[in-house]
N, CA, C and O atoms as CSV, one atom per row, in Angstrom:
chain,resi,resn,atom,element,x,y,z
A,1,MET,N,N,1.048,-1.024,-0.196
A,1,MET,CA,C,0.233,-0.183,0.093
A,1,MET,C,C,0.861,1.262,-0.004
A,1,MET,O,O,1.855,1.402,0.708
A,2,PRO,N,N,0.469,2.396,-0.762
A,2,PRO,CA,C,1.855,3.432,-1.007
A,2,PRO,C,C,1.431,4.477,0.323
A,2,PRO,O,O,0.424,4.782,0.961
A,3,GLY,N,N,2.408,4.695,0.297
A,3,GLY,CA,C,2.552,5.995,1.627
A,3,GLY,C,C,1.335,6.131,2.455
A,3,GLY,O,O,0.887,5.094,2.944
A,4,ASN,N,N,0.968,6.812,2.597
A,4,ASN,CA,C,-0.310,7.346,3.684
A,4,ASN,C,C,-1.638,7.012,3.111
A,4,ASN,O,O,-2.461,7.834,3.514
A,5,LEU,N,N,-2.279,5.932,2.158
A,5,LEU,CA,C,-3.075,5.611,1.601
A,5,LEU,C,C,-4.352,5.345,2.578
A,5,LEU,O,O,-5.557,5.531,2.411
A,6,ALA,N,N,-3.808,4.980,3.356
A,6,ALA,CA,C,-5.010,4.244,4.505
A,6,ALA,C,C,-5.247,5.400,5.262
A,6,ALA,O,O,-6.332,5.958,5.422
A,7,LEU,N,N,-4.129,5.727,5.728
A,7,LEU,CA,C,-4.648,7.117,6.422
A,7,LEU,C,C,-5.377,8.280,6.025
A,7,LEU,O,O,-6.021,8.953,6.830
A,8,ASP,N,N,-5.292,8.534,4.799
A,8,ASP,CA,C,-5.690,9.635,3.913
A,8,ASP,C,C,-6.990,9.051,3.762
A,8,ASP,O,O,-7.900,9.790,4.137
A,9,TRP,N,N,-7.368,7.818,3.274
A,9,TRP,CA,C,-9.067,7.272,3.514
A,9,TRP,C,C,-9.449,7.247,4.673
A,9,TRP,O,O,-10.407,8.005,4.825
A,10,ILE,N,N,-9.077,6.596,5.804
A,10,ILE,CA,C,-9.692,7.372,6.747
A,10,ILE,C,C,-10.111,8.374,7.489
A,10,ILE,O,O,-11.026,8.313,8.309
A,11,THR,N,N,-9.049,9.907,7.058
A,11,THR,CA,C,-9.485,10.888,7.572
A,11,THR,C,C,-10.520,11.651,6.336
A,11,THR,O,O,-11.139,12.679,6.614
A,12,ASN,N,N,-10.613,10.988,4.925
A,12,ASN,CA,C,-11.575,11.799,4.514
A,12,ASN,C,C,-12.921,11.082,4.578
A,12,ASN,O,O,-13.664,11.466,3.674
A,13,ILE,N,N,-13.505,10.079,5.440
A,13,ILE,CA,C,-14.465,9.191,5.707
A,13,ILE,C,C,-14.561,9.852,6.840
A,13,ILE,O,O,-15.747,10.119,7.035
A,14,LYS,N,N,-13.745,10.323,7.852
A,14,LYS,CA,C,-14.157,11.300,8.999
A,14,LYS,C,C,-14.390,12.638,8.655
A,14,LYS,O,O,-14.959,13.356,9.478
A,15,ALA,N,N,-14.165,12.927,7.958
A,15,ALA,CA,C,-14.489,14.203,7.473
A,15,ALA,C,C,-15.820,14.098,6.691
A,15,ALA,O,O,-16.381,15.193,6.714
A,16,ALA,N,N,-16.436,13.283,6.091
A,16,ALA,CA,C,-17.581,12.928,5.399
A,16,ALA,C,C,-18.403,12.561,6.533
A,16,ALA,O,O,-19.524,13.068,6.521
A,17,TYR,N,N,-18.107,11.755,7.577
A,17,TYR,CA,C,-19.077,12.232,8.841
A,17,TYR,C,C,-19.199,13.145,10.145
A,17,TYR,O,O,-19.976,13.145,11.100
A,18,THR,N,N,-17.913,14.056,9.714
A,18,THR,CA,C,-18.138,15.416,10.575
A,18,THR,C,C,-19.066,16.389,9.354
A,18,THR,O,O,-19.491,17.447,9.816
A,19,ALA,N,N,-19.283,16.213,8.393
A,19,ALA,CA,C,-20.280,17.592,7.554
A,19,ALA,C,C,-21.449,16.522,7.546
A,19,ALA,O,O,-22.525,17.040,7.248
A,20,TYR,N,N,-21.505,15.305,7.771
A,20,TYR,CA,C,-23.048,14.995,8.088
A,20,TYR,C,C,-23.308,15.407,9.128
A,20,TYR,O,O,-23.890,16.492,9.131
A,21,ASP,N,N,-23.052,14.853,10.266
A,21,ASP,CA,C,-23.644,15.144,11.623
A,21,ASP,C,C,-23.674,16.855,11.690
A,21,ASP,O,O,-24.499,17.287,12.495
A,22,THR,N,N,-23.021,17.701,11.080
A,22,THR,CA,C,-23.130,18.995,11.310
A,22,THR,C,C,-24.348,19.403,10.435
A,22,THR,O,O,-25.209,20.061,11.020
A,23,ALA,N,N,-24.554,19.113,9.112
A,23,ALA,CA,C,-25.872,18.980,8.287
A,23,ALA,C,C,-26.997,18.506,9.333
A,23,ALA,O,O,-27.915,19.289,9.572
A,24,LYS,N,N,-26.966,17.525,9.826
A,24,LYS,CA,C,-27.906,17.193,10.460
A,24,LYS,C,C,-28.629,17.623,11.450
A,24,LYS,O,O,-29.850,17.485,11.531
A,25,ALA,N,N,-27.746,18.296,12.443
A,25,ALA,CA,C,-27.785,19.186,13.641
A,25,ALA,C,C,-28.583,20.022,13.325
A,25,ALA,O,O,-29.713,20.009,13.813
A,26,LYS,N,N,-28.116,21.134,12.258
A,26,LYS,CA,C,-28.871,22.492,11.360
A,26,LYS,C,C,-30.501,21.996,11.071
A,26,LYS,O,O,-31.451,22.727,11.352
A,27,TYR,N,N,-30.664,20.535,10.421
A,27,TYR,CA,C,-32.085,20.656,9.867
A,27,TYR,C,C,-32.383,20.125,10.822
A,27,TYR,O,O,-33.539,20.547,10.853
A,28,ASP,N,N,-32.281,19.307,11.973
A,28,ASP,CA,C,-32.835,19.141,13.299
A,28,ASP,C,C,-33.606,20.507,14.153
A,28,ASP,O,O,-34.767,20.675,14.524
A,29,THR,N,N,-32.394,21.344,14.256
A,29,THR,CA,C,-32.945,22.706,14.636
A,29,THR,C,C,-33.726,23.345,13.817
A,29,THR,O,O,-34.815,23.518,14.365
A,30,ASP,N,N,-33.693,23.792,12.733
A,30,ASP,CA,C,-35.041,24.230,11.397
A,30,ASP,C,C,-36.117,23.721,11.433
A,30,ASP,O,O,-37.188,24.327,11.414
A,31,ALA,N,N,-35.899,22.089,11.513
A,31,ALA,CA,C,-37.363,21.065,11.594
A,31,ALA,C,C,-37.944,21.293,12.994
A,31,ALA,O,O,-39.154,21.089,12.894
A,32,ALA,N,N,-37.633,21.622,14.245
A,32,ALA,CA,C,-38.049,21.932,15.579
A,32,ALA,C,C,-38.483,23.216,15.211
A,32,ALA,O,O,-39.607,23.435,15.663
A,33,ALA,N,N,-37.998,24.183,14.537
A,33,ALA,CA,C,-38.407,25.579,14.588
A,33,ALA,C,C,-39.895,25.498,13.947
A,33,ALA,O,O,-41.032,25.754,14.344
A,34,TRP,N,N,-39.171,24.898,12.477
A,34,TRP,CA,C,-41.022,24.875,11.323
A,34,TRP,C,C,-42.331,24.399,12.465
A,34,TRP,O,O,-43.476,24.798,12.674
A,35,LYS,N,N,-41.472,23.365,13.021
A,35,LYS,CA,C,-42.778,23.001,13.853
A,35,LYS,C,C,-43.355,23.360,15.030
A,35,LYS,O,O,-44.319,22.717,15.444
A,36,THR,N,N,-42.776,24.587,15.831
A,36,THR,CA,C,-42.935,25.101,16.323
A,36,THR,C,C,-44.150,26.346,15.621
A,36,THR,O,O,-45.289,26.698,15.930
A,37,TRP,N,N,-43.447,26.614,14.855
A,37,TRP,CA,C,-44.365,27.987,13.744
A,37,TRP,C,C,-45.420,26.982,13.393
A,37,TRP,O,O,-46.458,26.978,14.055
A,38,THR,N,N,-45.302,26.385,12.705
A,38,THR,CA,C,-46.474,25.659,12.144
A,38,THR,C,C,-47.577,25.259,12.555
A,38,THR,O,O,-48.707,25.433,12.098
A,39,GLU,N,N,-47.099,24.531,13.735
A,39,GLU,CA,C,-48.603,24.379,14.925
A,39,GLU,C,C,-49.208,25.248,16.041
A,39,GLU,O,O,-50.096,24.829,16.784
A,40,TYR,N,N,-48.524,26.838,16.138
A,40,TYR,CA,C,-49.286,27.403,16.836
A,40,TYR,C,C,-50.394,27.880,16.437
A,40,TYR,O,O,-50.852,27.954,15.297
A,41,LYS,N,N,-50.976,28.328,17.808
A,41,LYS,CA,C,-52.432,28.694,17.420
A,41,LYS,C,C,-52.202,29.670,17.982
A,41,LYS,O,O,-51.215,29.696,18.718
A,42,PRO,N,N,-52.891,30.627,17.862
A,42,PRO,CA,C,-52.993,32.159,18.350
A,42,PRO,C,C,-54.180,32.281,19.364
A,42,PRO,O,O,-55.186,31.714,18.938
A,43,PRO,N,N,-54.324,32.826,20.505
A,43,PRO,CA,C,-55.096,32.839,21.694
A,43,PRO,C,C,-56.406,33.649,20.787
A,43,PRO,O,O,-56.390,34.417,19.825
A,44,ALA,N,N,-57.362,33.131,21.511
A,44,ALA,CA,C,-59.047,33.258,20.662
A,44,ALA,C,C,-59.211,34.670,21.434
A,44,ALA,O,O,-58.903,34.938,22.596
A,45,PRO,N,N,-59.931,35.696,20.192
A,45,PRO,CA,C,-59.898,37.376,20.862
A,45,PRO,C,C,-60.748,37.635,21.996
A,45,PRO,O,O,-61.926,37.295,22.100
A,46,GLY,N,N,-59.970,38.341,22.943
A,46,GLY,CA,C,-60.654,38.981,23.979
A,46,GLY,C,C,-61.934,39.965,23.626
A,46,GLY,O,O,-62.197,40.310,22.474
A,47,MET,N,N,-62.686,40.362,24.781
A,47,MET,CA,C,-63.695,40.709,24.355
A,47,MET,C,C,-63.388,42.427,24.276
A,47,MET,O,O,-64.392,42.992,23.843
A,48,PHE,N,N,-62.680,43.032,24.470
A,48,PHE,CA,C,-62.775,44.380,24.692
A,48,PHE,C,C,-61.037,44.188,22.713
A,48,PHE,O,O,-60.404,45.184,22.362
A,49,ASP,N,N,-60.983,43.800,22.521
A,49,ASP,CA,C,-59.920,43.419,21.279
A,49,ASP,C,C,-60.365,44.428,20.153
A,49,ASP,O,O,-59.593,44.902,19.320
A,50,GLY,N,N,-61.988,44.748,20.258
A,50,GLY,CA,C,-62.386,45.500,18.857
A,50,GLY,C,C,-62.481,47.032,19.416
A,50,GLY,O,O,-62.959,47.990,18.808
A,51,ILE,N,N,-61.999,47.029,20.520
A,51,ILE,CA,C,-62.241,48.551,21.266
A,51,ILE,C,C,-60.817,48.934,21.122
A,51,ILE,O,O,-60.586,49.825,20.305
A,52,PHE,N,N,-59.721,48.367,21.837
A,52,PHE,CA,C,-58.668,48.798,22.323
A,52,PHE,C,C,-57.196,48.222,21.108
A,52,PHE,O,O,-56.020,48.585,21.088
A,53,GLY,N,N,-57.812,47.398,20.387
A,53,GLY,CA,C,-56.837,46.329,19.444
A,53,GLY,C,C,-56.125,45.298,19.932
A,53,GLY,O,O,-55.756,45.527,21.083
A,54,THR,N,N,-55.683,43.941,19.389
A,54,THR,CA,C,-55.383,43.101,19.914
A,54,THR,C,C,-53.857,43.250,21.018
A,54,THR,O,O,-53.052,44.173,21.143
A,55,THR,N,N,-53.891,42.757,21.260
A,55,THR,CA,C,-52.629,42.789,22.121
A,55,THR,C,C,-51.264,41.529,21.138
A,55,THR,O,O,-51.687,40.536,20.544
A,56,GLU,N,N,-50.221,41.763,21.163
A,56,GLU,CA,C,-49.017,40.592,21.045
A,56,GLU,C,C,-49.130,39.641,21.794
A,56,GLU,O,O,-49.239,39.779,23.012
A,57,ASP,N,N,-49.127,38.761,21.327
A,57,ASP,CA,C,-49.183,37.215,22.039
A,57,ASP,C,C,-47.167,36.995,22.287
A,57,ASP,O,O,-46.191,36.893,21.544
A,58,PRO,N,N,-47.369,37.013,23.407
A,58,PRO,CA,C,-45.772,36.996,23.884
A,58,PRO,C,C,-45.349,35.363,24.112
A,58,PRO,O,O,-44.393,35.186,24.867
A,59,ASN,N,N,-45.848,34.418,23.649
A,59,ASN,CA,C,-45.473,33.355,23.236
A,59,ASN,C,C,-45.612,33.152,21.602
A,59,ASN,O,O,-45.099,32.104,21.211
A,60,LYS,N,N,-46.146,33.876,20.700
A,60,LYS,CA,C,-46.106,33.770,19.676
A,60,LYS,C,C,-44.705,33.539,18.769
A,60,LYS,O,O,-44.227,34.670,18.688
A,61,PRO,N,N,-44.063,32.861,18.245
A,61,PRO,CA,C,-42.939,31.789,17.794
A,61,PRO,C,C,-41.944,33.067,17.101
A,61,PRO,O,O,-42.365,34.140,17.533
A,62,ALA,N,N,-41.081,33.212,16.419
A,62,ALA,CA,C,-40.234,33.969,15.199
A,62,ALA,C,C,-40.944,33.058,14.187
A,62,ALA,O,O,-41.352,31.898,14.124
A,63,VAL,N,N,-40.875,34.335,13.310
A,63,VAL,CA,C,-40.966,33.678,11.511
A,63,VAL,C,C,-40.097,33.090,11.251
A,63,VAL,O,O,-38.911,33.420,11.256
A,64,VAL,N,N,-40.730,31.820,10.899
A,64,VAL,CA,C,-39.026,30.951,10.147
A,64,VAL,C,C,-38.623,31.383,8.996
A,64,VAL,O,O,-39.670,31.646,8.406
A,65,GLN,N,N,-37.732,31.625,8.293
A,65,GLN,CA,C,-36.792,31.610,7.446
A,65,GLN,C,C,-36.545,30.271,6.563
A,65,GLN,O,O,-35.636,30.237,5.734
């Protein structure tokens, strides 16, 4: 086996797994944010919302991009 062929091959495999783990972590984070955003149900309107306007819901999730 010439030179460091086996070591280079193992290094390449490790880099591929590291890249996959990074991409999977980002996907899981984004998927959780989308799930939270799509399942959000705003509270029912209050009795005086027509007079005073609706208040901002503090539990509303941020917009996902």
